[in-house]
N, C-alpha and C positions, 0 to 999 in steps of 0.2 A: 656532671656533664650536661644533664638535660636543662638545668637551670642556666648553665652558661650558654648552651646553645638558643635558649629562647630570648635572654637578654641580647645575645649577638643579632639575632633577627629582627629585634626592636631597633637596632642601630643601624643595619646595614640595608641598603636597596640595591646598588650595583655601579659599574664602572663603564661607561661607553666609549667603544672603539668601533672604528668603521668595521673592523673583522675581529671577532672573538675566538681565541684560540683556547680550546679545552683538550687538545692533544697533549701537551705537555703535562696535565694532571693524568689523563687516561693511560699515558705512556708508563707512569709509575705505578699503576694498580692493574696487574695483570692476571690475579688469582680470584676466584669465587669468594663472595664474602662483602661486608660492608666497611668502607673506608672514607675517609675524607680528610680535610685539614682547613684551618683557619690561618690566614696570612695578613699581616700588616705592614705598611710602610709610613714611615714618619719622617719628613723633612722640614726643614725651618732655616731661617736667617734673620739675625737680628742686626741692622745696620741703618743706613739712611732709609731704606725701605725694608720694612718687616714681612717676612713671608712665612706662611705655615701651610704644610700639606699634609693630609692625612688619607691614607687609602687602606681598605679593608676588604676581605673577601672570604667567601665560605665556599667549599666545594664538597659535594655529597655524592659518592659513588656506590650503587649497589649493584653488584655483579653476580649473575646465576650462571650455570653451566651453558645455557641457551639465550640469555637475556642479559642486558646491562642499562641501568639507568644512571644518568648524571645530570646533576643539578649544580648550577654555578651561579652564585648570587655575590656580586661585589659593588662596592662604593667608592667614590674619590670625591674629597673636598678640599678646597684650598681658599687662603686669604691672603691679601697683601694689603697692608696697613689697615687690618681691621675691616677690609671689604672683600666680601666674597667674589671671587672669580672662576671658581669651579665648583660644581654641583653635579655629578654624573652618577646615574643608576642605571644598571644591567641586571637582567635576569635571563638565563639562559637554560632550557630542559631539552635533554635528548635521550632517546633509547634505540638500543642497539638490538638486533635479532640475529645472532649466530647461527648460522646454517651449517657451518663445519669449522674446522681449526683455521682455514684461511677466509672463507666468504662470510659476509653478512650485510644487512641492510639496515638503515637508520633513518630515523624521522626526527625532526627537530623543530623547535621554536624559539623565538627570542624577543625581548622588548627592552629598549633603552631610551633614556632620555639626558638631555643635558641642558640645564637651564640657562647656560652662557656660551653655548657653542651655536654655529651656524645652522648644524643639523640638531635641530630641537629634540625630534623624536624619530624612532624607527623601529618598527615591528617588521619580523619575517617569520615564514614558515617554509620547511624544505623537506627533502628527503634524498637518499642516495645510497650507493654501493660501497662497501669498504672490504679492502683486500689486505690481509695480513701475510707479509712475506716470511717473517720469522714466526713460526706458530708455538716455539717452545719457549715458554715464560722464563726459563732458567738460563737462557743464553744471554750473554752480557750485551747484545745489541738487539734492537728490534726495529723493523719498518712497517709502516702501514701506509696505505694510500687510498684515496677516497675521490669519489666521482658523483655528483649530483646536482639538483637544481632546487632553488628557492625563490619565492615570491617575497618582495620587500615592498614596504610602504614608507617613504621617507617625507618628514615634515620638517620643513625650514623655518627658521627664525624669522620675525616680522622684518628684521632688517635687510633680509635676502631677497632681491627681486625675482630670482628664478623660480619658477613653478614647483610645486611639491612634486614629488616622482613616485611611480609605481613602476618597479621593474621585476623582469624574471632574469636570474643570473646562473650561470654555471658556477659550481663549487668544486673546485680541484684543490686537492691537498696531498701533502707527502710530510710524514712525522717519522723521526729517528731517535732513537735512545741508545746510548753508549754508557754503561757502567765503568767508569774509568778506574774506580777502586771500590772497595767494599763499602765506602760511606761517600762516595763521590759519584754524581751522575751529570751527564750532557745530554740535553735535549735541542732538537731543532726542528722546527716546523715551518713550512712555507705553503701559503694559501694564494690561489690566483681565482678571481672571480669576475669574469667579464659579462656584460650584458648580453644576452642571446639576441637582441634585436639590433645591437650595435656593438661589435666585438672589440672595437677601439675605445669603449668606456668600460674601463677596468678596474678593479682595485686589488692590491696585493699586500701580504704582509709575510715578513720573515722574522721569526723570533726564536732566539738562541739562549738558553738558560744553563747555568752551572749551579747544581745543589748540593749542599754539603749536609750530612746527617750529623749533628752535634751529638744528639742523643737519641734513643728509640722513639722519641715523640717531638723533638726540636729540630728543625733544618735552618739554614741560611741559604738564600738563593740570590743570584745576580741574573738579570734577564737584559738582553741587548734586543731591540725591536727596529725594524726598518718598515714603515708604513708608506704606502704608495695609493693615491687616487687620481687618475688623469681627468676625472669630471667632479670636482669637489663642489660644495653648495654654491660658492661663488662663481661658479663656472669656469674656474682655472685649474691647472694641474698642481696638486699638492703632494708634497713627500714630507716625511719626518723622519729622524732618528733619534731614538731616546733610549735610555736605560733605567733600571729600577733594582733597588735592594730590598729584599723581603726577608721577614722573621716568620717561619711556618710553624704552627702546631698542628701535628698529625693525631689523628683519633680513628 
């Protein structure tokens, strides 16, 4: 396993989205101990235009009775007719301090870059409070709420005429899990991140996932995402709906 993880870290850097969802991972890890997973997506098309896309990610969670560490590292790469058009990288690190079964506070930092995106680089650091509505990990459902602030530094590509931005944003989220069966889970996470100086400058993410455990270590997952940014790097309003299928190795 150690050799596998070392080789994987040599390959992986990360995948950049305007908002990074770590809640769908944390919802599936509710007891103390060390857990994690490696996931892959692979898509391709051979026709008049040849397309190839590879996505990969590793998540590591170390949970104690009063603390929790989360590290998310992933990468996405794609080519069209042997020409690279996506090269994304992201690293997210988060620490949660649990005050009791319901309340906790967390600090986090993130770095992402995309060599072919209008948003070339983004780094942030933040903190917030987290409330767990359903404190019993044995329950079939779980609800978590978060409220905090973060500072972000965004660097745009040379083709963008807009100035680079430094903002302080609210971070508001709700995450939900439902164990549909013994081997099937549904998770849903909703993020809302307005600029504190201009509340009409906001970003949002709604991510839904259905995950099926095939064996004790292998899972299949389908995610459906709605991404919203009303002040994209080009100055326009931007929204996107996408879905992905993943194969996940849990360790």
